[in-house]
C-alpha positions in Angstrom: -7.5 78.7 75.4 -10.1 77.0 77.7 -11.6 79.2 80.4 -10.0 77.2 83.2 -6.6 78.4 82.1 -7.7 82.0 82.7 -9.3 80.9 86.0 -5.9 79.4 87.1 -4.1 82.6 86.1 -6.5 84.9 87.9 -7.7 83.0 90.9 -5.6 79.9 91.5 -7.0 79.6 95.0 -10.5 78.9 93.7 -11.6 75.3 93.9 -11.8 73.4 90.6 -15.2 72.2 89.4 -16.4 69.6 86.9 -17.5 72.4 84.7 -13.8 73.6 84.4 -12.9 70.3 82.8 -15.9 70.1 80.5 -14.4 72.3 77.8 -11.4 70.0 77.6 -12.9 66.6 78.2 -16.7 66.6 77.9 -16.9 62.8 77.7 -15.2 62.2 81.1 -17.2 65.0 82.7 -20.5 63.5 81.4 -19.5 60.2 82.9 -18.6 61.7 86.3 -21.8 63.7 86.3 -23.8 60.6 85.7 -22.0 58.8 88.6 -22.6 61.8 90.8 -26.3 61.6 90.0 -26.3 57.9 91.0 -24.5 58.7 94.3 -27.2 61.3 95.1 -29.9 58.7 94.3 -28.1 56.3 96.7 -27.2 53.9 94.0 -24.0 51.8 94.5 -21.2 52.9 92.2 -18.5 50.6 93.6 -19.2 48.2 90.7 -17.8 50.7 88.3 -14.3 49.8 89.5 -12.8 53.2 89.9 -9.7 53.7 92.1 -7.6 56.7 93.1 -5.3 56.5 90.1 -5.2 57.0 86.3 -3.5 54.9 83.7 -1.5 57.3 81.6 1.8 57.6 79.8 4.5 60.2 80.2 6.7 61.5 77.4 9.5 59.0 76.9 7.7 56.0 78.5 7.0 53.1 76.3 3.8 52.1 78.0 1.1 53.8 80.1 1.2 53.1 83.8 -0.8 53.8 86.9 -0.3 57.2 88.4 -1.7 58.1 91.8 -4.2 61.0 92.0 -2.7 61.9 95.4 0.5 60.5 96.9 -1.1 60.5 100.3 -3.9 58.2 99.2 -3.5 54.5 98.3 -4.0 54.6 94.5 -5.7 51.3 94.4 -8.2 52.2 97.1 -11.7 51.6 95.6 -14.0 54.5 94.9 -17.4 54.1 96.6 -20.3 56.4 97.3 -18.8 57.8 100.5 -15.5 58.9 98.9 -16.7 59.8 95.4 -16.6 63.6 96.0 -13.1 63.2 97.3 -12.3 61.3 94.1 -13.6 64.1 91.9 -11.6 66.6 93.8 -8.4 64.7 93.4 -9.1 63.8 89.8 -9.7 67.4 88.9 -6.6 68.5 90.8 -4.5 65.9 88.9 -5.9 66.7 85.4 -5.9 70.5 85.7 -2.9 71.1 88.0 -0.5 68.3 88.7 -0.4 66.8 85.3 0.4 70.1 83.6 2.2 71.9 86.4 5.6 72.4 84.6 4.2 73.7 81.2 1.6 75.8 83.0 4.1 77.4 85.3 6.2 78.3 82.2 3.1 79.7 80.5 2.2 81.7 83.5 5.7 83.1 83.8 5.6 84.2 80.1 2.1 85.6 80.5 3.1 87.7 83.5 6.2 88.9 81.8 4.1 90.2 78.9 1.3 91.6 81.0 3.4 93.8 83.3 0.3 95.7 84.7 -1.4 93.6 87.3 -4.8 95.2 86.6 -5.7 92.2 84.4 -6.2 90.3 87.7 -9.4 92.4 88.3 -11.0 90.7 85.3 -13.0 87.4 85.4 -12.0 84.5 83.1 -14.6 85.4 80.4 -13.4 89.0 80.3 -9.7 88.0 80.0 -10.6 85.6 77.3 -12.2 88.4 75.3 -9.1 90.6 75.7 -6.8 87.8 74.6 -8.7 86.2 71.8 -11.5 88.7 70.9 -15.2 88.2 70.6 -17.5 86.0 68.5 -19.6 88.7 67.0 -19.1 89.2 63.3 -19.9 92.3 61.3 -18.8 91.1 57.9 -20.0 94.3 56.2 -17.8 96.3 58.6 -14.9 94.1 57.6 -15.5 94.8 53.9 -16.0 98.5 54.4 -12.8 98.9 56.3 -10.6 96.8 54.0 -7.6 98.8 52.8 -7.2 98.5 49.0 -4.9 100.5 46.7 -7.1 103.2 45.1 -5.9 102.1 41.7 -7.2 98.6 42.2 -10.3 99.2 44.4 -12.7 99.0 41.5 -10.9 96.4 39.5 -12.6 93.3 38.3 -10.4 91.2 40.6 -11.5 92.9 43.8 -15.1 92.8 42.6 -14.7 89.1 42.0 -13.2 88.5 45.4 -16.0 90.3 47.3 -18.6 88.4 45.3 -16.8 85.2 46.3 -16.6 86.3 49.9 -20.3 87.2 50.0 -21.1 83.6 48.8 -19.1 82.0 51.6 -20.8 80.2 54.4 -20.1 81.4 57.9 -17.6 78.6 58.4 -15.7 79.7 55.3 -15.7 83.4 56.3 -14.2 82.3 59.7 -11.6 80.3 57.8 -10.7 83.4 55.8 -10.6 85.5 59.0 -8.2 83.1 60.6 -6.1 82.8 57.4 -5.6 86.6 57.3 -5.4 87.5 61.0 -4.3 84.3 62.7 -7.5 83.9 64.7 -11.2 83.4 63.9 -12.3 85.7 66.7 -13.1 89.4 66.1 -11.1 92.0 68.1 -12.6 94.1 70.8 -14.8 96.6 68.9 -15.8 94.0 66.4 -14.8 93.4 62.8 -15.6 97.0 61.9 -12.5 98.0 63.9 -10.3 95.5 62.0 -8.4 96.8 58.9 -7.2 94.1 56.6 -5.2 95.0 53.5 -5.9 93.3 50.2 -3.0 93.5 47.7 -3.2 92.3 44.1 -0.2 90.3 42.8 0.7 89.0 39.4 1.6 85.5 40.6 -1.5 83.8 39.1 0.1 80.4 39.3 0.2 80.5 43.1 -2.4 80.3 45.9 -3.3 83.5 47.8 -0.9 84.3 50.6 -1.5 86.1 53.9 0.8 87.9 56.3 -1.0 87.6 59.6 1.4 90.1 61.4 0.2 92.8 59.1 -3.4 91.5 58.4 -2.5 91.5 54.7 -4.0 89.3 52.0 -2.1 88.9 48.8 -4.6 88.0 46.0 -3.2 86.9 42.6 -4.9 88.2 39.4 -6.5 85.0 38.3 -7.7 84.6 34.8 -11.4 83.9 35.8 -13.6 84.3 38.8 -14.1 80.5 39.0 -10.3 80.0 39.3 -10.1 82.6 42.0 -13.0 81.0 43.9 -11.2 77.6 43.7 -7.8 79.0 44.7 -9.1 81.1 47.6 -11.1 78.3 49.1 -8.1 75.9 48.7 -5.8 78.4 50.5 -8.1 79.0 53.5 -9.0 75.4 53.9 -5.6 73.8 53.8 -3.3 76.5 55.1 -2.2 74.9 58.4 1.3 73.7 58.4 2.2 74.8 54.9 3.6 78.3 55.5 0.8 80.1 53.9 0.0 82.2 56.9 
């Protein structure tokens, strides 16, 4: 989730900033930042043709239409240097609050139902993000050392092949594997050394590898050769979304 979501959960009274939108829409933020720079340099921005509305569609509508940023402001009022900061305030409020008010309220209700203890509100957005999605520090050796493998298979050629394939992966491919097995490409608190994935050998060599993300289990078929295993594993982790392989 973008950090602004956690900011809204933890401190909804805090004012919204351009930086809060940047993770979601960097192109728009870059444009607004450039206009803000021009305003500070006393350059006229009225020629840009902005007004206090956005042209957008709503689910079920056949065509986009103009929507006011604030019902108390004429939506066709032109944006000039003197009201540009007000425009930014109203634009951020529309994009990050009004436009998503209904789904966000539903999300917040679900989040608060799950997180019964209110102590999470003592955290800042970055800390809550780590609690929810983990960290981006990766100890791949720790992941390997803590993998759970049946003792009768731990030294089999299939497991040896797999770890050789895993060691040859790029970082991006290792992250794809992590997401395939656990459902996220982020490490849990404590790092990958605290994560225990289970690797189970199966006889279904005509199938792709399968993962069970709820149990962090990776089902690896006993392929005839290491080249075939390499091809099948990479195929599974790269094209798993939407095909029930997780």
